[in-house]
RONULO-757617 format. One record per residue (C-alpha): residue in three letters; y, z, x. Coordinates in steps of 0.001 Angstrom, whole numbers, always signed. Last residue first. Example, Ala and Ser with C-alpha at 12.3 -4.5 7.8 and 13.67 -1.06 7.14 Angstrom:
<mivexs>
<mivex 'Ser', <-1060, +7140, +13670>>
<mivex 'Ala', <-4500, +7800, +12300>>
</mivexs>
This chain:
<mivexs>
<mivex 'Asp', <+78444, +125269, +99338>>
<mivex 'Trp', <+82519, +124494, +99693>>
<mivex 'Arg', <+83150, +121262, +102011>>
<mivex 'Tyr', <+86139, +121048, +104035>>
<mivex 'Leu', <+87503, +117076, +104270>>
<mivex 'Asn', <+85660, +115451, +107084>>
<mivex 'Asn', <+87467, +112009, +106375>>
<mivex 'Glu', <+84181, +109793, +105903>>
<mivex 'Glu', <+82567, +113081, +103727>>
<mivex 'Ala', <+85231, +113598, +101460>>
<mivex 'Phe', <+85848, +109952, +100370>>
<mivex 'Asp', <+82171, +109500, +100034>>
<mivex 'Thr', <+82237, +112490, +97628>>
<mivex 'Tyr', <+85768, +111797, +96356>>
<mivex 'Ile', <+84294, +108119, +95455>>
<mivex 'Gly', <+81273, +108932, +93684>>
<mivex 'Asp', <+81643, +106619, +90028>>
<mivex 'Val', <+84541, +104319, +90361>>
<mivex 'Gly', <+86660, +103539, +87273>>
<mivex 'Tyr', <+90124, +103524, +89969>>
<mivex 'Leu', <+92191, +106594, +88495>>
<mivex 'Tyr', <+89716, +107928, +85771>>
<mivex 'Lys', <+87255, +107529, +88232>>
<mivex 'Met', <+89218, +109457, +90992>>
<mivex 'Ile', <+90034, +112187, +89278>>
<mivex 'Glu', <+86266, +112881, +88224>>
<mivex 'Asn', <+85180, +112307, +91530>>
<mivex 'Gly', <+87427, +115067, +92491>>
<mivex 'Val', <+86749, +117569, +90115>>
<mivex 'Glu', <+83272, +117713, +90481>>
<mivex 'Glu', <+83619, +117557, +94327>>
<mivex 'Met', <+86282, +120396, +93983>>
<mivex 'Asp', <+84584, +122562, +91716>>
<mivex 'Leu', <+87141, +125170, +90963>>
<mivex 'Asp', <+85507, +128609, +89860>>
<mivex 'Glu', <+86913, +130432, +92911>>
<mivex 'Phe', <+90506, +128873, +92453>>
<mivex 'Lys', <+92034, +131994, +92419>>
<mivex 'Asp', <+89693, +133977, +95129>>
<mivex 'Pro', <+90315, +130449, +97448>>
<mivex 'His', <+93550, +130719, +97124>>
<mivex 'Phe', <+95197, +128575, +100579>>
<mivex 'Leu', <+91664, +126185, +100709>>
<mivex 'Lys', <+91594, +125601, +97194>>
<mivex 'Ala', <+95047, +124946, +96273>>
<mivex 'Phe', <+94875, +122567, +99136>>
<mivex 'Tyr', <+91796, +120568, +97367>>
<mivex 'Arg', <+93321, +121002, +94313>>
<mivex 'Val', <+96525, +119115, +95516>>
<mivex 'Gln', <+94155, +116673, +97423>>
<mivex 'Val', <+92981, +115241, +94536>>
<mivex 'Leu', <+96305, +114165, +93694>>
<mivex 'Arg', <+97555, +113249, +96509>>
<mivex 'Gln', <+94528, +111205, +97245>>
<mivex 'Gly', <+94906, +109439, +93873>>
<mivex 'Leu', <+97969, +108632, +93563>>
<mivex 'Ala', <+97996, +106815, +97081>>
<mivex 'Gly', <+101220, +105220, +96001>>
<mivex 'Gly', <+103109, +108368, +96380>>
<mivex 'Lys', <+102648, +108382, +100271>>
<mivex 'Cys', <+99450, +107265, +101864>>
<mivex 'Tyr', <+100027, +107139, +105182>>
<mivex 'Gly', <+99354, +110682, +105591>>
<mivex 'Val', <+97416, +112481, +102532>>
<mivex 'Arg', <+93746, +112868, +103963>>
<mivex 'Thr', <+93516, +116319, +105157>>
<mivex 'Ser', <+91260, +118101, +107889>>
<mivex 'Tyr', <+91324, +122012, +107987>>
<mivex 'Val', <+92232, +124691, +110883>>
<mivex 'Arg', <+91879, +128183, +109022>>
<mivex 'Ala', <+89422, +129590, +111764>>
<mivex 'Asn', <+90778, +132842, +111655>>
<mivex 'Lys', <+92635, +133176, +114679>>
<mivex 'Val', <+93648, +129449, +115122>>
<mivex 'Ala', <+95472, +129936, +111614>>
<mivex 'Asn', <+96857, +132875, +112787>>
<mivex 'Val', <+98599, +131718, +115959>>
<mivex 'Asn', <+97418, +134056, +119015>>
<mivex 'Gln', <+95154, +131813, +120782>>
<mivex 'Leu', <+97513, +129160, +120245>>
<mivex 'Asp', <+98440, +128125, +123764>>
<mivex 'Pro', <+94486, +128266, +125063>>
<mivex 'Asp', <+93970, +125417, +122704>>
<mivex 'Ser', <+90207, +125662, +121879>>
<mivex 'Leu', <+90843, +126018, +117430>>
<mivex 'Val', <+93178, +122949, +118351>>
<mivex 'Glu', <+90887, +120621, +120009>>
<mivex 'Glu', <+87871, +121806, +117691>>
<mivex 'Ile', <+89927, +120422, +115028>>
<mivex 'Lys', <+90651, +117274, +116531>>
<mivex 'Glu', <+86237, +116942, +117612>>
<mivex 'Pro', <+85671, +117467, +114479>>
<mivex 'Tyr', <+87450, +115124, +112346>>
<mivex 'Gly', <+91129, +116068, +110985>>
<mivex 'Phe', <+92927, +112654, +109966>>
<mivex 'His', <+95658, +114306, +109610>>
<mivex 'Ile', <+94971, +117906, +110366>>
<mivex 'Leu', <+96134, +120608, +108055>>
<mivex 'Ile', <+97088, +124063, +110103>>
<mivex 'Val', <+97045, +127253, +107770>>
<mivex 'Asp', <+98286, +131036, +108495>>
<mivex 'Pro', <+101088, +129344, +110439>>
<mivex 'Asn', <+102974, +131154, +113116>>
<mivex 'Trp', <+105908, +129432, +112915>>
<mivex 'Lys', <+107023, +131051, +116126>>
<mivex 'Ile', <+104048, +129625, +117672>>
<mivex 'Ile', <+104745, +126119, +116055>>
<mivex 'Gln', <+108029, +126229, +117911>>
<mivex 'Glu', <+106671, +127104, +121335>>
<mivex 'Lys', <+104020, +124470, +121014>>
<mivex 'Ser', <+106844, +122049, +120406>>
<mivex 'Val', <+108083, +119542, +117689>>
<mivex 'Gln', <+107558, +115889, +117264>>
<mivex 'Ile', <+108384, +114216, +114055>>
<mivex 'Thr', <+106064, +112675, +111440>>
<mivex 'Asp', <+108300, +111119, +108771>>
<mivex 'Gly', <+108639, +111585, +105161>>
<mivex 'Thr', <+111528, +113911, +105466>>
<mivex 'Ser', <+109451, +116600, +104100>>
<mivex 'Glu', <+110861, +120077, +104538>>
<mivex 'Met', <+108772, +122076, +107348>>
<mivex 'Val', <+106864, +125186, +107373>>
<mivex 'Asn', <+105331, +124643, +104284>>
<mivex 'Leu', <+104870, +127865, +102351>>
<mivex 'Gly', <+101596, +127047, +99759>>
<mivex 'Gly', <+100744, +127328, +96657>>
<mivex 'Ala', <+99207, +124159, +95720>>
<mivex 'Trp', <+102279, +122904, +94242>>
<mivex 'Glu', <+104312, +123544, +97223>>
<mivex 'Ile', <+101760, +121881, +100197>>
<mivex 'Glu', <+101289, +119133, +97753>>
<mivex 'Ser', <+105355, +118262, +97641>>
<mivex 'Ala', <+105867, +119562, +101635>>
<mivex 'Val', <+102819, +116596, +102448>>
<mivex 'Ser', <+105242, +114547, +104149>>
<mivex 'Ser', <+106251, +116098, +107172>>
<mivex 'Leu', <+103608, +115409, +109545>>
<mivex 'Cys', <+104461, +117342, +112853>>
<mivex 'Arg', <+103123, +115159, +115754>>
<mivex 'Cys', <+103008, +118577, +118059>>
<mivex 'Ile', <+99436, +119645, +117620>>
<mivex 'Leu', <+97888, +115776, +117936>>
<mivex 'Ser', <+99552, +115798, +121941>>
<mivex 'Val', <+102611, +113210, +121985>>
<mivex 'Gly', <+101254, +110404, +124120>>
<mivex 'Glu', <+102485, +107932, +121240>>
<mivex 'Leu', <+104536, +109348, +118711>>
<mivex 'Asn', <+105314, +106593, +116732>>
<mivex 'Ala', <+102074, +105961, +115268>>
<mivex 'Gly', <+102260, +109224, +113806>>
<mivex 'Ser', <+99542, +111368, +112570>>
<mivex 'Gly', <+98240, +114788, +113594>>
<mivex 'Cys', <+100150, +117765, +112076>>
<mivex 'Cys', <+100259, +120118, +109299>>
<mivex 'Tyr', <+101600, +123526, +108762>>
<mivex 'Val', <+101039, +125868, +106886>>
<mivex 'Val', <+102349, +129662, +105508>>
<mivex 'Pro', <+100080, +131557, +103634>>
<mivex 'Lys', <+101065, +132565, +100317>>
<mivex 'Asp', <+100634, +136369, +99521>>
<mivex 'Glu', <+104081, +137345, +100425>>
<mivex 'Asp', <+105730, +134209, +98432>>
<mivex 'Pro', <+104067, +135850, +95082>>
<mivex 'Ile', <+101972, +134091, +92948>>
<mivex 'Glu', <+102760, +133160, +89675>>
<mivex 'Ser', <+103831, +129517, +90620>>
<mivex 'Thr', <+100687, +128899, +92150>>
<mivex 'Val', <+98339, +129327, +88701>>
<mivex 'Lys', <+100709, +127178, +86494>>
<mivex 'Ala', <+100841, +124692, +89555>>
<mivex 'Ile', <+97344, +123640, +89388>>
<mivex 'Glu', <+97175, +122803, +85863>>
<mivex 'Asp', <+100788, +121249, +85973>>
<mivex 'Val', <+99446, +119082, +88799>>
<mivex 'Asn', <+96612, +117661, +86578>>
<mivex 'Glu', <+99615, +117386, +83544>>
<mivex 'Lys', <+101689, +115695, +86028>>
<mivex 'Thr', <+99094, +113344, +86949>>
<mivex 'Tyr', <+97863, +112376, +83331>>
<mivex 'Ser', <+101247, +112116, +82258>>
<mivex 'Ile', <+102399, +109363, +84817>>
<mivex 'Leu', <+98769, +107801, +84401>>
<mivex 'Glu', <+99121, +107179, +80683>>
<mivex 'Arg', <+102478, +105836, +80991>>
<mivex 'Ala', <+101135, +103130, +83423>>
<mivex 'Lys', <+98611, +102878, +80767>>
<mivex 'Glu', <+101159, +101864, +78282>>
<mivex 'Asp', <+103069, +99458, +80520>>
<mivex 'Lys', <+100151, +97512, +81693>>
<mivex 'Gly', <+101837, +94098, +80479>>
<mivex 'Thr', <+101421, +93086, +83889>>
<mivex 'Val', <+104886, +92424, +84600>>
<mivex 'Ala', <+105775, +96196, +82999>>
<mivex 'Gly', <+103279, +98145, +84213>>
<mivex 'Ile', <+104404, +96865, +87637>>
<mivex 'Ile', <+107604, +98140, +87209>>
<mivex 'Arg', <+106690, +101496, +85189>>
<mivex 'Leu', <+103971, +102141, +88257>>
<mivex 'Met', <+106541, +101397, +90872>>
<mivex 'Asp', <+109662, +103647, +89249>>
<mivex 'Val', <+107121, +106535, +88354>>
<mivex 'Val', <+105755, +107424, +91892>>
<mivex 'Trp', <+103978, +110530, +89970>>
<mivex 'Leu', <+104017, +112686, +93365>>
<mivex 'Asp', <+107159, +112301, +94388>>
<mivex 'Gly', <+110411, +109879, +95427>>
<mivex 'Ala', <+108530, +106869, +96600>>
<mivex 'Ser', <+105885, +104597, +96606>>
<mivex 'Thr', <+107414, +100947, +96708>>
<mivex 'Val', <+108222, +97769, +95216>>
<mivex 'Ala', <+110075, +94330, +95400>>
<mivex 'Val', <+109511, +91604, +92919>>
<mivex 'Thr', <+109056, +88145, +94067>>
<mivex 'Pro', <+108991, +85442, +90999>>
<mivex 'Val', <+107177, +82905, +92436>>
<mivex 'His', <+109546, +79614, +94171>>
<mivex 'Ser', <+107829, +80130, +97294>>
<mivex 'Arg', <+110612, +79759, +99789>>
<mivex 'Glu', <+113478, +81100, +97613>>
<mivex 'Gln', <+111527, +83852, +96677>>
<mivex 'Ile', <+110239, +84757, +99947>>
<mivex 'Lys', <+114199, +85117, +101180>>
<mivex 'Asp', <+115012, +87108, +98690>>
<mivex 'Ala', <+112408, +89464, +98550>>
<mivex 'Asn', <+113266, +89829, +102462>>
<mivex 'Ser', <+111106, +92836, +102993>>
<mivex 'Thr', <+112837, +96203, +103477>>
<mivex 'Pro', <+111974, +96891, +98993>>
<mivex 'Trp', <+108399, +96030, +100177>>
<mivex 'Val', <+106814, +92857, +98312>>
<mivex 'Phe', <+104852, +92039, +94977>>
<mivex 'Ile', <+104219, +88487, +94604>>
<mivex 'Val', <+104455, +86855, +90977>>
<mivex 'Asp', <+102787, +84371, +89002>>
<mivex 'Pro', <+100525, +83362, +92162>>
<mivex 'Glu', <+99560, +79741, +92423>>
<mivex 'Leu', <+96962, +80560, +95224>>
<mivex 'Ser', <+98624, +77507, +97946>>
<mivex 'Val', <+101681, +79461, +97335>>
<mivex 'Ala', <+100329, +82505, +98934>>
<mivex 'Glu', <+99100, +80068, +102219>>
<mivex 'Glu', <+102724, +78550, +102536>>
<mivex 'Val', <+104068, +81997, +102054>>
<mivex 'Asn', <+102286, +83291, +105669>>
<mivex 'Phe', <+103315, +87443, +105559>>
<mivex 'Ser', <+102954, +88110, +109299>>
<mivex 'Lys', <+107019, +89078, +109783>>
<mivex 'Thr', <+106379, +92162, +108672>>
<mivex 'Lys', <+106705, +94496, +105147>>
<mivex 'Ala', <+105133, +90956, +103318>>
<mivex 'Gly', <+101837, +91506, +104116>>
<mivex 'Gly', <+99318, +89070, +105012>>
<mivex 'Pro', <+98164, +85904, +102963>>
<mivex 'Asn', <+94832, +87251, +103025>>
<mivex 'Pro', <+92565, +85500, +100998>>
<mivex 'Leu', <+90174, +87296, +98952>>
<mivex 'Asp', <+86740, +88890, +100519>>
<mivex 'Glu', <+87990, +91817, +101040>>
<mivex 'Leu', <+88820, +92444, +97552>>
<mivex 'Glu', <+85104, +93393, +96580>>
<mivex 'Pro', <+85573, +96558, +98295>>
<mivex 'Ala', <+87541, +97574, +95355>>
<mivex 'Ala', <+87147, +101533, +94923>>
<mivex 'Tyr', <+85810, +102664, +98075>>
<mivex 'Trp', <+87370, +100388, +100363>>
<mivex 'Ile', <+90959, +101006, +98263>>
<mivex 'Val', <+90753, +104386, +99293>>
<mivex 'Ser', <+92509, +103851, +102286>>
<mivex 'Trp', <+90774, +104504, +105730>>
<mivex 'Ser', <+88727, +101478, +106375>>
<mivex 'Pro', <+92390, +99452, +107204>>
<mivex 'Pro', <+93932, +97855, +103893>>
<mivex 'Tyr', <+93287, +94282, +102731>>
<mivex 'Asp', <+96696, +92196, +102614>>
<mivex 'Cys', <+96054, +90546, +98943>>
<mivex 'Gly', <+94534, +87573, +97519>>
<mivex 'Val', <+94316, +86216, +93974>>
<mivex 'Ile', <+94687, +89443, +92306>>
<mivex 'Lys', <+94719, +89864, +88578>>
<mivex 'Asp', <+91575, +91276, +87827>>
<mivex 'Lys', <+92440, +94307, +89478>>
<mivex 'Ala', <+95021, +94961, +86865>>
<mivex 'Gly', <+93324, +98145, +85455>>
<mivex 'Leu', <+96497, +100279, +86157>>
<mivex 'Gln', <+94951, +102416, +88708>>
<mivex 'Leu', <+93817, +99180, +90769>>
<mivex 'Leu', <+97234, +97505, +90181>>
<mivex 'Thr', <+98941, +100815, +91328>>
<mivex 'Arg', <+96289, +100895, +94867>>
<mivex 'Thr', <+97204, +96668, +95113>>
<mivex 'Ala', <+100717, +97458, +94697>>
<mivex 'Asp', <+101001, +100266, +97396>>
<mivex 'Tyr', <+98862, +98970, +99824>>
<mivex 'Gly', <+101762, +97203, +101724>>
<mivex 'Ala', <+103502, +95496, +99393>>
<mivex 'Ala', <+101937, +92376, +99300>>
<mivex 'Pro', <+100435, +92071, +96094>>
<mivex 'Ile', <+99639, +88898, +95196>>
<mivex 'Ile', <+99062, +88530, +91886>>
<mivex 'Lys', <+97923, +86023, +89293>>
<mivex 'Glu', <+97922, +86604, +84769>>
<mivex 'Val', <+101326, +87288, +84478>>
<mivex 'Pro', <+101995, +87053, +80739>>
<mivex 'Met', <+104889, +86046, +80875>>
<mivex 'Thr', <+107779, +84432, +83256>>
<mivex 'Val', <+109264, +86650, +85438>>
<mivex 'Thr', <+113073, +87038, +85888>>
<mivex 'Val', <+114159, +89340, +88935>>
<mivex 'Thr', <+117420, +91527, +89003>>
<mivex 'Arg', <+117601, +92806, +92679>>
<mivex 'Asn', <+117985, +96445, +93286>>
<mivex 'Ala', <+115580, +96541, +95944>>
<mivex 'Met', <+113188, +98637, +93531>>
<mivex 'Asp', <+113582, +95736, +91115>>
<mivex 'Leu', <+115371, +95239, +88467>>
<mivex 'Ile', <+113449, +93669, +85520>>
<mivex 'Thr', <+113852, +90292, +83556>>
<mivex 'Leu', <+110904, +89202, +81238>>
<mivex 'Glu', <+110426, +86110, +80328>>
<mivex 'Glu', <+108043, +84587, +77453>>
<mivex 'Glu', <+107518, +87890, +75330>>
<mivex 'Glu', <+104599, +88063, +72961>>
<mivex 'Gly', <+104044, +91485, +73997>>
<mivex 'Ala', <+104896, +92764, +70308>>
<mivex 'Ile', <+107226, +95285, +71705>>
<mivex 'Ile', <+108747, +92715, +74352>>
<mivex 'Leu', <+108614, +89971, +71328>>
<mivex 'Glu', <+110728, +92378, +68990>>
<mivex 'Ile', <+113101, +93236, +72336>>
<mivex 'Gln', <+114144, +89588, +72543>>
<mivex 'Ala', <+115139, +89132, +69443>>
<mivex 'Ile', <+117198, +92456, +69528>>
<mivex 'Asp', <+118780, +90523, +72487>>
<mivex 'Gly', <+119209, +87219, +71064>>
<mivex 'Glu', <+121037, +89226, +68019>>
<mivex 'Asp', <+124086, +90174, +70713>>
<mivex 'Ile', <+124695, +91658, +73635>>
<mivex 'Gln', <+126039, +89124, +76184>>
<mivex 'Gly', <+125528, +87823, +79820>>
<mivex 'Asp', <+122135, +86274, +79066>>
<mivex 'Tyr', <+119993, +88555, +80510>>
<mivex 'Asn', <+117604, +88182, +77507>>
<mivex 'Ala', <+117603, +92050, +77053>>
<mivex 'Asp', <+121229, +92591, +77567>>
<mivex 'Ala', <+120908, +96437, +76758>>
<mivex 'Phe', <+119885, +97257, +80212>>
<mivex 'Gln', <+122905, +98402, +81966>>
<mivex 'Thr', <+124106, +100249, +78630>>
<mivex 'Glu', <+126588, +99219, +76390>>
<mivex 'Glu', <+128457, +102139, +74497>>
<mivex 'Asp', <+127158, +102644, +70765>>
<mivex 'Thr', <+129385, +103018, +67439>>
<mivex 'Gly', <+130585, +99150, +68011>>
<mivex 'Asp', <+128699, +97250, +65780>>
<mivex 'Ile', <+127131, +95313, +68274>>
<mivex 'Ile', <+126262, +98445, +70267>>
<mivex 'Gly', <+124631, +100042, +67894>>
<mivex 'Arg', <+122309, +96796, +67170>>
<mivex 'Val', <+121527, +97481, +70542>>
<mivex 'Tyr', <+121056, +100906, +70224>>
<mivex 'Glu', <+118647, +100124, +67068>>
<mivex 'Ile', <+116879, +97495, +68743>>
<mivex 'Asp', <+116220, +100217, +71668>>
<mivex 'Asp', <+114895, +102949, +69160>>
<mivex 'Glu', <+112246, +100403, +68156>>
<mivex 'Asp', <+110197, +100335, +71136>>
<mivex 'Ile', <+111204, +99543, +75284>>
<mivex 'Ile', <+109747, +103196, +77141>>
<mivex 'Asp', <+111281, +105245, +79805>>
<mivex 'Asp', <+114652, +106339, +78316>>
<mivex 'Ser', <+117459, +104079, +79355>>
<mivex 'Asn', <+118756, +103532, +75682>>
<mivex 'Ala', <+118936, +99607, +76218>>
<mivex 'Asn', <+115381, +99190, +77504>>
<mivex 'Gly', <+115566, +95547, +76573>>
<mivex 'Tyr', <+116296, +94714, +80408>>
<mivex 'Val', <+113698, +96897, +82110>>
<mivex 'Thr', <+114196, +99460, +84671>>
<mivex 'Leu', <+112696, +101771, +82990>>
<mivex 'Thr', <+114484, +105201, +83224>>
<mivex 'Asp', <+113340, +109061, +84330>>
<mivex 'Glu', <+115218, +108901, +87759>>
<mivex 'Tyr', <+117492, +105996, +87407>>
<mivex 'Ala', <+119040, +107184, +90818>>
<mivex 'Gln', <+116899, +109357, +92598>>
<mivex 'Ala', <+113822, +106620, +92546>>
<mivex 'Phe', <+116362, +104396, +93822>>
<mivex 'Ser', <+117003, +106665, +96643>>
<mivex 'Asp', <+113702, +107036, +97451>>
<mivex 'Gly', <+112822, +103445, +97466>>
<mivex 'Asp', <+115704, +102419, +99794>>
<mivex 'Ala', <+116950, +99140, +99714>>
<mivex 'Ser', <+119861, +99900, +100136>>
<mivex 'Ala', <+123404, +99797, +97598>>
<mivex 'Pro', <+121781, +102840, +96031>>
<mivex 'Met', <+123511, +103455, +92062>>
<mivex 'Val', <+126239, +105670, +92151>>
<mivex 'Val', <+126317, +108892, +90010>>
<mivex 'Leu', <+122878, +110442, +91383>>
<mivex 'Ser', <+125100, +111283, +94578>>
<mivex 'Leu', <+122659, +111156, +97289>>
<mivex 'Phe', <+122790, +113812, +100104>>
<mivex 'Leu', <+119770, +113157, +102429>>
<mivex 'Ala', <+117998, +116645, +103531>>
<mivex 'Phe', <+116955, +116679, +107448>>
<mivex 'Ser', <+116107, +120364, +107160>>
<mivex 'Ile', <+114352, +122158, +109779>>
<mivex 'Leu', <+113076, +125429, +107955>>
<mivex 'Leu', <+111936, +128557, +109813>>
<mivex 'Ile', <+110133, +130486, +107741>>
<mivex 'Glu', <+110958, +134264, +106408>>
<mivex 'Arg', <+107791, +136178, +105309>>
<mivex 'Met', <+108993, +137806, +101976>>
</mivexs>
């Protein structure tokens, strides 16, 4: 088994103590598979008849009180909570109280018909995937590299109150659109926005893993699309498992060492090859590669000497357009690196996506698998499967074909 130098930036987190900071990853680890909606008395991923039985157990003294058992959020567990759970199950609740990803308790008037997704592009993409595009009344439209351009170009014509991660969010303009809810980043001052707007403001972000379960579940619950959210989670897991079933049986000595580089707005002046992108670690692993870098979620600077020491078999370049690939292939310092010697330098588009770009990451697990192990995935028609996945997620034909062409993804004959 070949040895790989791993630079570890692992953060020790206790799963017993709930996170105190507005950290999406900490939230994801703390709540794991729990739907953080009040009424989820038995702390699983759905509100159903089992929660009614659990609340009866609390009332009778046979079950312990849980964090989300107080369904109507009035400070006591009683028959009123059972009535609220029954309304939630029937989709007839007038209010829904949730714990958002900034650990804030927010009560939303239901049903929600008008939404401003100001949580970067995470919330917008999730609303599209959930089939709630028609609820968006204004949004911070993304740059041209986002999949949203392919899936919902009409959103560009909506009012743009700005993004709530920055100071550019215009609360007054947002209020003029009369939203029922505003989605913001956990790092935003959600309390201040809610106080000024008098609109329920919910903090969400992609975090944790490919399935972004917390964001999907919270937005699914608020929009009445909780069943669709569960379908998306199952769909993505099944797709990844299909690839991982093959790659898990490949011995490490037969897996390529993979290095990903190329993004990092915070690394101005640093050469392309030295911008080490760690956030693709999971995708590389699922696809049967050995990533040189543990995931930190950030882009860091590394030296060419370190890259030579890693000696990757495959180099992935975020936004790897032809001139950037040629820049790496022609670099005199890298001519003895396996990936350069064998011309295994490819474009990818995962950075800046995080888990929120579920479609892009999901198709690129397959894309990576075919790049890393062409013999084992010889029958995988990346174009066909990529378009199928994107259509399932966004309801539009041909997204992967357009996306692959625009981002210079490798194309098989």
